[in-house]
All heavy atoms as an XYZ file, in Angstrom:
702
protein
N      53.908     35.572     13.955
C      53.584     36.877     13.403
C      54.151     36.949     11.989
O      55.344     36.779     11.792
C      54.160     37.963     14.301
C      54.111     39.372     13.743
S      52.502     40.029     13.310
C      51.613     39.805     14.811
N      53.296     37.190     11.024
C      53.701     37.315      9.633
C      54.125     38.748      9.367
O      53.316     39.659      9.438
C      52.548     36.918      8.723
C      52.898     37.014      7.262
O      54.101     37.083      6.942
O      51.975     37.033      6.442
N      55.399     38.972      9.062
C      55.899     40.328      8.815
C      56.104     40.605      7.330
O      56.712     41.587      6.975
C      57.189     40.557      9.583
C      56.924     40.556     11.067
C      58.116     41.025     11.813
N      57.844     40.847     13.232
C      58.404     41.542     14.168
N      59.268     42.448     13.876
N      58.116     41.325     15.423
N      55.612     39.740      6.476
C      55.729     39.972      5.052
C      54.671     40.968      4.606
O      53.622     41.092      5.200
C      55.580     38.656      4.285
C      56.696     37.707      4.541
C      56.520     36.608      5.365
C      57.939     37.915      3.977
C      57.555     35.725      5.616
C      58.982     37.041      4.208
C      58.792     35.951      5.036
N      54.945     41.654      3.522
C      53.974     42.607      2.998
C      53.051     41.926      2.003
O      53.407     40.917      1.396
C      54.671     43.797      2.315
O      55.372     43.342      1.177
C      55.607     44.516      3.271
N      51.864     42.490      1.842
C      50.882     41.969      0.903
C      49.936     43.113      0.524
O      49.789     44.070      1.278
C      50.102     40.801      1.519
C      49.417     41.139      2.821
C      48.096     41.597      2.837
C      50.089     41.031      4.033
C      47.465     41.931      4.028
C      49.459     41.355      5.230
C      48.150     41.803      5.218
O      47.532     42.136      6.393
N      49.277     43.026     -0.643
C      48.312     44.062     -1.010
C      47.102     43.978     -0.068
O      46.663     42.884      0.278
C      47.903     43.702     -2.442
C      48.898     42.700     -2.905
C      49.467     42.054     -1.691
N      46.587     45.120      0.339
C      45.480     45.130      1.295
C      44.213     44.500      0.704
O      43.369     44.034      1.438
C      45.238     46.542      1.859
C      44.411     46.463      3.134
C      44.629     47.449      0.816
C      44.440     47.695      3.979
N      44.090     44.481     -0.623
C      43.022     43.718     -1.257
C      41.767     44.472     -1.640
O      41.074     44.092     -2.570
N      41.436     45.505     -0.924
C      40.289     46.352     -1.252
C      40.536     47.716     -0.624
O      41.350     47.829      0.296
C      38.983     45.744     -0.756
C      38.868     45.642      0.755
C      37.528     45.040      1.149
C      37.390     44.958      2.657
N      36.087     44.451      3.049
N      39.858     48.747     -1.102
C      40.048     50.064     -0.475
C      39.681     50.004      1.013
O      38.729     49.327      1.390
C      39.086     50.969     -1.237
C      38.854     50.278     -2.531
C      38.925     48.804     -2.218
N      40.472     50.676      1.841
C      40.262     50.645      3.290
C      40.538     52.043      3.836
O      41.440     52.723      3.374
C      41.215     49.632      3.918
C      40.664     48.986      5.144
C      40.868     49.396      6.425
C      39.824     47.849      5.221
N      40.209     48.579      7.296
C      39.543     47.614      6.585
C      39.270     46.998      4.288
C      38.746     46.575      7.026
C      38.471     45.954      4.731
C      38.220     45.756      6.081
N      39.783     52.435      4.841
C      40.004     53.740      5.484
C      41.190     53.631      6.431
O      41.333     52.644      7.154
C      38.739     54.192      6.244
C      39.008     55.474      7.020
C      37.585     54.384      5.278
N      42.030     54.668      6.435
C      43.222     54.668      7.278
C      43.438     56.044      7.885
O      42.838     57.026      7.459
C      44.440     54.271      6.444
N      44.303     56.080      8.881
C      44.727     57.341      9.496
C      46.239     57.453      9.355
O      46.940     56.456      9.211
C      44.329     57.430     10.993
C      42.820     57.483     11.151
C      44.916     56.282     11.790
N      46.718     58.665      9.387
C      48.155     58.921      9.300
C      48.753     58.798     10.694
O      48.198     59.304     11.666
C      48.394     60.321      8.742
C      49.811     60.603      8.331
C      49.871     61.976      7.662
C      51.206     62.275      7.074
N      51.227     63.605      6.444
N      49.887     58.094     10.786
C      50.597     57.954     12.055
C      52.039     58.395     11.864
O      52.556     58.413     10.746
C      50.554     56.505     12.599
C      49.142     56.097     12.961
C      51.172     55.518     11.634
N      52.683     58.735     12.977
C      54.071     59.168     12.957
C      54.850     58.406     14.016
O      54.374     58.242     15.145
C      54.170     60.664     13.235
C      55.589     61.192     13.165
S      55.677     62.992     13.351
C      55.483     63.144     15.114
N      56.024     57.946     13.636
C      56.894     57.245     14.596
C      57.321     58.216     15.684
O      57.688     59.355     15.417
C      58.128     56.695     13.885
C      59.048     55.913     14.823
C      60.318     55.476     14.119
N      60.085     54.615     12.996
C      60.010     53.286     13.069
N      60.149     52.677     14.221
N      59.809     52.575     11.979
N      57.266     57.766     16.925
C      57.680     58.571     18.078
C      58.982     58.003     18.625
O      59.015     56.857     19.078
C      56.609     58.552     19.181
C      55.257     59.083     18.750
C      55.289     60.513     18.309
C      55.487     61.434     19.451
N      55.476     62.838     19.090
N      60.039     58.774     18.548
C      61.329     58.334     19.069
C      61.918     57.209     18.236
O      61.570     57.018     17.079
N      62.816     56.445     18.844
C      63.489     55.360     18.134
C      62.826     54.012     18.373
O      63.239     53.018     17.813
C      64.958     55.296     18.558
C      65.736     56.515     18.122
C      67.187     56.398     18.486
C      67.939     57.636     18.022
N      69.347     57.578     18.328
N      61.817     53.980     19.204
C      61.133     52.728     19.502
C      59.948     52.545     18.575
O      59.586     53.439     17.831
C      60.682     52.713     20.952
C      61.872     52.844     21.870
C      61.492     52.621     23.291
N      62.683     52.834     24.091
C      63.142     51.965     24.942
N      62.505     50.856     25.147
N      64.233     52.220     25.626
N      59.335     51.388     18.625
C      58.208     51.101     17.755
C      56.899     51.573     18.373
O      55.990     50.790     18.655
C      58.153     49.606     17.434
C      59.282     49.225     16.501
O      59.594     49.962     15.583
N      59.898     48.102     16.746
N      56.824     52.886     18.578
C      55.603     53.550     19.036
C      55.189     54.523     17.949
O      56.013     55.283     17.434
C      55.843     54.297     20.358
O      56.227     53.349     21.356
C      54.590     55.027     20.816
N      53.904     54.501     17.606
C      53.381     55.368     16.561
C      52.189     56.138     17.107
O      51.307     55.559     17.742
C      52.957     54.541     15.339
C      54.113     53.888     14.659
C      54.622     52.677     15.116
C      54.720     54.480     13.568
C      55.701     52.074     14.500
C      55.808     53.886     12.948
C      56.294     52.677     13.407
N      52.173     57.441     16.839
C      51.082     58.302     17.305
C      50.151     58.616     16.139
O      50.592     59.006     15.052
C      51.638     59.609     17.862
C      50.557     60.543     18.368
C      51.121     61.852     18.901
O      52.241     61.835     19.455
O      50.449     62.875     18.763
N      48.839     58.451     16.377
C      47.836     58.801     15.377
C      47.763     60.320     15.303
O      47.600     60.996     16.313
C      46.458     58.206     15.747
C      45.387     58.686     14.784
C      46.523     56.682     15.763
N      47.905     60.863     14.098
C      47.855     62.304     13.897
C      46.406     62.747     13.704
O      45.599     62.020     13.139
C      48.698     62.699     12.693
C      50.176     62.302     12.784
C      50.901     62.690     11.505
C      50.835     62.936     13.994
N      46.092     63.936     14.180
C      44.732     64.476     14.090
C      44.503     65.093     12.712
O      44.458     66.304     12.572
C      44.505     65.496     15.215
C      44.583     64.917     16.602
C      43.502     63.871     16.830
O      42.354     64.049     16.459
N      43.886     62.762     17.438
N      44.403     64.244     11.727
C      44.159     64.679     10.355
C      42.969     63.910      9.807
O      42.511     62.941     10.398
C      45.401     64.427      9.498
C      46.605     65.230      9.953
C      47.821     65.028      9.061
O      47.671     64.489      7.949
O      48.910     65.421      9.492
N      42.489     64.323      8.648
C      41.367     63.661      8.010
C      41.758     62.249      7.601
O      42.831     62.048      7.033
C      40.938     64.453      6.759
O      40.657     65.787      7.153
C      39.736     63.837      6.095
N      40.896     61.253      7.866
C      41.189     59.887      7.401
C      41.338     59.865      5.876
O      40.787     60.705      5.168
C      39.955     59.090      7.833
C      39.380     59.871      8.960
C      39.659     61.313      8.625
N      42.085     58.903      5.385
C      42.319     58.745      3.957
C      41.936     57.327      3.540
O      41.733     56.455      4.386
C      43.799     59.017      3.595
C      44.178     60.451      3.889
C      44.719     58.064      4.326
N      41.856     57.106      2.249
C      41.551     55.778      1.721
C      42.834     55.144      1.197
O      43.590     55.783      0.455
C      40.527     55.887      0.600
O      40.271     54.619      0.049
N      43.081     53.900      1.588
C      44.216     53.144      1.068
C      43.710     52.383     -0.156
O      42.754     51.612     -0.054
C      44.751     52.135      2.106
C      45.252     52.823      3.367
C      45.854     51.294      1.493
C      45.721     51.853      4.437
N      44.323     52.560     -1.328
C      43.916     51.799     -2.513
C      44.152     50.292     -2.321
O      45.018     49.875     -1.552
C      44.816     52.349     -3.626
C      45.274     53.685     -3.136
C      45.357     53.554     -1.643
N      43.401     49.484     -3.048
C      43.440     48.028     -2.908
C      44.819     47.427     -3.173
O      45.166     46.398     -2.600
C      42.419     47.392     -3.838
N      45.633     48.057     -4.025
C      46.945     47.491     -4.353
C      48.068     47.975     -3.446
O      49.231     47.639     -3.660
C      47.296     47.775     -5.818
C      47.424     49.257     -6.101
O      47.008     50.098     -5.310
N      47.993     49.590     -7.244
N      47.754     48.739     -2.405
C      48.777     49.235     -1.470
C      49.332     48.079     -0.651
O      48.586     47.279     -0.093
C      48.180     50.295     -0.526
O      47.668     51.371     -1.309
C      49.217     50.811      0.446
N      50.649     48.008     -0.573
C      51.291     46.938      0.208
C      51.322     47.329      1.683
O      51.719     48.436      2.030
C      52.678     46.650     -0.326
C      52.603     46.151     -1.790
C      53.832     45.464     -2.243
N      54.092     44.207     -1.576
C      53.505     43.036     -1.868
N      52.586     42.985     -2.792
N      53.843     41.945     -1.223
N      50.879     46.406      2.517
C      50.818     46.617      3.961
C      51.462     45.435      4.669
O      51.744     44.406      4.062
C      49.346     46.780      4.442
C      48.692     48.006      3.826
C      48.526     45.540      4.169
N      51.671     45.603      5.965
C      52.099     44.489      6.808
C      51.314     44.557      8.106
O      50.853     45.623      8.513
C      53.615     44.522      7.081
C      54.078     45.717      7.853
C      54.205     45.661      9.235
C      54.403     46.905      7.208
C      54.628     46.762      9.953
C      54.835     48.008      7.915
C      54.947     47.939      9.291
N      51.143     43.410      8.720
C      50.439     43.356      9.996
C      51.352     43.913     11.078
O      52.517     43.512     11.204
C      50.035     41.920     10.312
C      49.125     41.826     11.497
C      48.536     40.455     11.602
N      47.726     40.360     12.804
C      46.887     39.395     13.040
N      46.733     38.417     12.163
N      46.196     39.374     14.149
N      50.830     44.834     11.872
C      51.619     45.468     12.935
C      51.872     44.440     14.041
O      50.927     43.840     14.561
C      50.882     46.712     13.496
C      51.608     47.283     14.694
C      50.717     47.767     12.411
N      53.130     44.216     14.401
C      53.443     43.261     15.468
C      52.786     43.667     16.797
O      52.631     44.864     17.084
C      54.969     43.336     15.585
C      55.434     43.859     14.263
C      54.346     44.791     13.816
N      52.410     42.676     17.577
C      51.728     42.921     18.859
C      52.546     43.788     19.809
O      51.985     44.530     20.610
C      51.384     41.602     19.553
C      50.345     40.813     18.781
O      49.562     41.414     18.007
O      50.301     39.581     18.958
N      53.873     43.718     19.713
C      54.713     44.490     20.643
C      54.821     45.962     20.257
O      55.326     46.760     21.040
C      56.094     43.855     20.797
C      56.893     43.760     19.538
C      56.674     42.461     18.759
O      55.744     41.702     19.038
O      57.460     42.230     17.834
N      54.372     46.337     19.070
C      54.366     47.746     18.681
C      53.207     48.446     19.366
O      52.161     47.851     19.603
C      54.244     47.891     17.178
C      55.490     47.499     16.439
C      56.530     46.740     16.900
C      55.803     47.832     15.097
N      57.477     46.575     15.932
C      57.057     47.241     14.805
C      55.167     48.553     14.117
C      57.667     47.369     13.566
C      55.770     48.682     12.881
C      57.010     48.100     12.615
N      53.398     49.720     19.663
C      52.395     50.487     20.397
C      51.824     51.581     19.502
O      52.570     52.338     18.889
C      53.048     51.091     21.637
C      52.113     51.671     22.632
C      52.872     52.071     23.891
C      51.946     52.628     24.932
N      52.669     53.021     26.128
N      50.478     51.662     19.442
C      49.774     52.712     18.715
C      49.095     53.571     19.775
O      48.360     53.052     20.623
C      48.716     52.130     17.749
C      49.336     51.052     16.838
C      48.052     53.241     16.954
C      50.441     51.524     15.931
N      49.347     54.882     19.753
C      48.815     55.771     20.779
C      48.082     56.949     20.138
O      48.328     57.304     18.987
C      49.923     56.300     21.729
C      50.605     55.152     22.460
C      50.938     57.143     20.974
N      47.186     57.565     20.920
C      46.514     58.785     20.460
C      47.374     59.992     20.828
O      48.482     59.837     21.346
C      45.091     58.882     21.028
C      45.050     59.002     22.543
O      46.090     59.289     23.193
O      43.961     58.815     23.116
N      46.866     61.190     20.580
C      47.660     62.401     20.840
C      47.863     62.695     22.323
O      48.608     63.590     22.682
C      47.071     63.611     20.123
C      45.629     63.883     20.499
O      44.954     62.978     21.020
O      45.170     65.010     20.254
N      47.204     61.916     23.208
C      47.398     62.049     24.660
C      48.298     60.947     25.209
O      48.479     60.841     26.417
C      46.055     62.018     25.385
C      45.126     63.111     24.958
N      45.347     64.438     25.247
C      43.988     63.088     24.230
C      44.383     65.180     24.740
N      43.549     64.382     24.107
N      48.813     60.088     24.318
C      49.689     59.002     24.745
C      48.971     57.753     25.197
O      49.604     56.808     25.665
N      47.635     57.712     25.052
C      46.849     56.541     25.455
C      46.937     55.458     24.380
O      46.776     55.735     23.193
C      45.384     56.926     25.670
C      45.171     57.932     26.782
C      45.467     57.367     28.162
O      45.164     56.170     28.396
O      46.014     58.105     28.997
N      47.163     54.213     24.791
C      47.242     53.096     23.850
C      45.900     52.845     23.180
O      44.852     52.947     23.818
C      47.670     51.819     24.569
O      49.015     51.922     24.954
N      45.951     52.522     21.892
C      44.750     52.198     21.139
C      44.763     50.714     20.797
O      45.810     50.159     20.454
C      44.698     53.017     19.851
C      44.701     54.534     20.036
C      44.784     55.220     18.682
C      43.462     54.985     20.792
N      43.606     50.080     20.879
C      43.469     48.663     20.540
C      42.653     48.536     19.265
O      41.665     49.247     19.088
C      42.775     47.910     21.669
S      43.714     47.902     23.197
N      43.023     47.607     18.389
C      42.274     47.435     17.149
C      40.976     46.656     17.379
O      40.862     45.894     18.327
C      43.232     46.629     16.276
C      44.019     45.817     17.258
C      44.186     46.720     18.464
N      40.018     46.855     16.469
C      38.806     46.036     16.469
C      39.162     44.644     15.979
O      38.713     43.653     16.524
C      37.741     46.661     15.544
O      37.469     47.982     16.003
C      36.468     45.848     15.538
N      39.989     44.594     14.938
C      40.496     43.336     14.392
C      41.990     43.276     14.648
O      42.445     42.826     15.683
N      42.749     43.805     13.673
C      44.201     43.940     13.827
C      44.657     45.130     12.988
O      44.015     45.494     12.006
C      44.945     42.659     13.433
C      44.652     42.173     12.036
C      45.413     42.585     10.948
C      43.603     41.286     11.808
C      45.137     42.146      9.673
C      43.320     40.832     10.530
C      44.092     41.268      9.473
O      43.813     40.830      8.209
N      45.756     45.740     13.406
C      46.295     46.880     12.683
C      47.189     46.413     11.541
O      47.956     45.466     11.698
C      47.131     47.781     13.595
C      46.337     48.581     14.594
C      46.698     48.594     15.929
C      45.258     49.348     14.197
C      45.994     49.350     16.851
C      44.543     50.110     15.106
C      44.906     50.112     16.443
N      47.083     47.110     10.403
C      48.052     46.965      9.317
C      48.607     48.350      9.032
O      47.943     49.362      9.268
C      47.455     46.342      8.031
C      47.001     44.920      8.270
C      46.356     47.195      7.446
N      49.849     48.384      8.538
C      50.515     49.648      8.261
C      51.109     49.585      6.863
O      51.561     48.516      6.429
C      51.618     49.875      9.297
C      52.243     51.246      9.270
S      53.463     51.465     10.603
C      52.420     51.459     12.049
N      51.096     50.713      6.178
C      51.687     50.763      4.851
C      53.184     50.497      4.928
O      53.876     51.003      5.799
C      51.436     52.120      4.179
O      51.859     53.167      5.050
C      49.965     52.300      3.832
N      53.654     49.690      3.989
C      55.064     49.317      3.969
C      55.885     50.257      3.104
O      57.082     50.407      3.319
C      55.207     47.890      3.446
N      55.271     50.899      2.142
C      55.996     51.707      1.172
C      55.883     53.195      1.466
O      55.749     54.005      0.567
C      55.478     51.377     -0.223
C      55.691     49.918     -0.560
C      55.002     49.490     -1.827
O      54.107     50.210     -2.312
O      55.351     48.425     -2.327
N      55.931     53.556      2.720
C      55.840     54.943      3.141
C      57.169     55.358      3.756
O      57.827     54.566      4.407
C      54.701     55.118      4.168
O      53.515     54.556      3.615
C      54.457     56.561      4.486
N      57.546     56.589      3.575
C      58.810     57.083      4.120
C      58.627     57.453      5.596
O      57.690     58.157      5.955
C      59.305     58.303      3.326
C      59.560     57.892      1.876
C      60.537     58.913      3.953
C      59.884     59.042      0.950
N      59.524     56.948      6.458
C      59.493     57.317      7.876
C      59.620     58.819      8.005
O      60.311     59.442      7.201
C      60.646     56.646      8.622
C      60.344     55.192      8.961
O      59.165     54.844      9.015
O      61.299     54.431      9.185
N      59.042     59.450      8.988
C      58.374     58.846     10.127
C      56.872     58.628      9.919
O      56.184     58.203     10.820
C      58.598     59.880     11.229
C      58.518     61.189     10.508
C      59.153     60.914      9.158
N      56.331     58.912      8.724
C      54.884     58.808      8.510
C      54.495     57.503      7.821
O      55.192     57.040      6.922
C      54.386     59.984      7.663
C      54.664     61.311      8.292
C      55.684     62.124      7.820
C      53.915     61.760      9.371
C      55.951     63.351      8.401
C      54.184     62.991      9.962
C      55.198     63.775      9.471
O      55.460     64.976     10.059
N      53.371     56.953      8.252
C      52.786     55.756      7.656
C      51.275     55.912      7.696
O      50.754     56.781      8.404
C      53.175     54.504      8.435
C      54.633     54.192      8.385
N      55.201     53.449      7.384
C      55.643     54.542      9.213
C      56.502     53.337      7.593
N      56.799     54.000      8.698
N      50.567     55.047      6.988
C      49.116     54.968      7.096
C      48.774     53.708      7.853
O      49.385     52.654      7.651
C      48.464     54.962      5.706
C      48.696     56.224      4.878
C      48.044     56.079      3.510
C      48.171     57.455      5.598
N      47.790     53.805      8.742
C      47.411     52.711      9.629
C      45.928     52.418      9.448
O      45.105     53.339      9.457
C      47.680     53.116     11.085
C      47.293     52.120     12.154
C      48.363     51.042     12.271
C      47.122     52.821     13.494
N      45.591     51.142      9.291
C      44.192     50.733      9.175
C      43.897     49.647     10.192
O      44.760     48.846     10.538
C      43.900     50.226      7.765
N      42.656     49.634     10.673
C      42.156     48.600     11.582
C      41.350     47.646     10.719
O      40.269     47.972     10.242
C      41.284     49.250     12.649
C      40.776     48.277     13.689
O      41.058     47.069     13.581
O      40.083     48.725     14.616
N      41.898     46.458     10.467
C      41.283     45.498      9.549
C      40.472     44.479     10.353
O      40.961     43.906     11.324
C      42.362     44.787      8.709
C      41.760     43.737      7.804
C      43.145     45.821      7.906
N      39.250     44.280      9.916
C      38.371     43.306     10.563
C      37.402     42.773      9.532
O      37.183     43.386      8.485
C      37.629     43.938     11.741
C      36.890     45.200     11.378
C      35.564     45.159     10.999
C      37.550     46.418     11.404
C      34.888     46.328     10.643
C      36.888     47.586     11.060
C      35.544     47.531     10.668
N      36.814     41.615      9.806
C      35.839     41.010      8.891
C      34.488     41.650      9.089
O      34.040     41.839     10.218
C      35.728     39.499      9.125
C      36.986     38.779      8.691
O      37.648     39.193      7.752
N      37.300     37.694      9.353
N      33.853     41.973      7.985
C      32.508     42.552      8.027
C      31.583     41.593      7.306
O      31.817     41.248      6.148
C      32.465     43.930      7.315
C      31.072     44.497      7.348
C      33.465     44.880      7.942
N      30.572     41.117      8.009
C      29.613     40.224      7.354
C      28.214     40.805      7.513
O      27.821     41.242      8.589
C      29.685     38.827      7.959
O      29.352     38.865      9.327
N      27.475     40.816      6.424
C      26.102     41.305      6.438
C      25.178     40.116      6.600
O      25.056     39.287      5.720
C      25.800     42.066      5.153
N      24.559     40.029      7.749
C      23.660     38.909      8.007
C      22.259     39.425      8.165
O      21.978     40.454      8.615
C      24.088     38.176      9.259
C      25.440     37.513      9.076
C      25.805     36.661     10.270
O      24.919     36.033     10.866
O      26.976     36.630     10.600
């Protein structure tokens, strides 16, 4: 698992999440999605971290989750990164 930060590379849609408790669980907040600029530093969310909806149900990524690294706790931006190919 690569825990280093890197620029996301292109604008990406994200949702706001909030850390729940002292463990690595983050809840998606019911707010309008936002755009992450291409130069925003992110890191790949480790598999052992849990992303949940407002009912506590676990969410799975289409590709993999990345989270903003330069955000003040308890809030972060979360994006589901996947390859898109037009065939």
